[in-house]
C-alpha positions, 0 to 999 in steps of 0.5 A: 476678017477670019480673025474677027470671025474666030474672035466672035466664035470664041466670044460665043463659046464663052457666053455659052459656057457661062450660060451653061455654068449658070444653068448647071448652078441653078439646076443644082440648087433646085435639085438640092431644095427639092431633095431637102423638101422631099426629106422633110416631107418623108420625116413629117410622114413618119411623124404622122404615121406614128401619131395616127393609126391608119385603118386597114382596108378590111376595117374600112369596108366594115365601116362602110357596110355599117354606115350603109346599114344605118342609112337603110335603118334611117330610111325605114324609120323615116318611111314609118314616121311619114306613114304615122304622120299621114295616119295621124292626119287621117285620124284627126280628120275622122275625129273632126267629122265625128264631132260634127256628126255628134253635134248634128245628132245632138241637135236632131235629138234636141229638136225631136225632144222639143217637138215631142213635148209640144 
């Protein structure tokens, strides 16, 4: 019985050792692939840095300020456009009223002139 238990423990130890070797091998492969990809990414980043010029934080802040100013100007222009559109609508309405009043006045004059002749 002791012999069977000892054999069983030896078999378990062999299995554990084989499993540990397999885990170590897969871990080494994964670390190798990760290192390779990291190096590739670092090379690619250096290529990108050479091809594209990054702007400084100061420059980016100036661009943001300029954008904000332009948006404010656009808002001002849009509000002026709305004002002038409303004014134009009112002027058109006023012109239409004047046309009606002018026609009424002409009709009265023509009636007065015709009644004076009679």
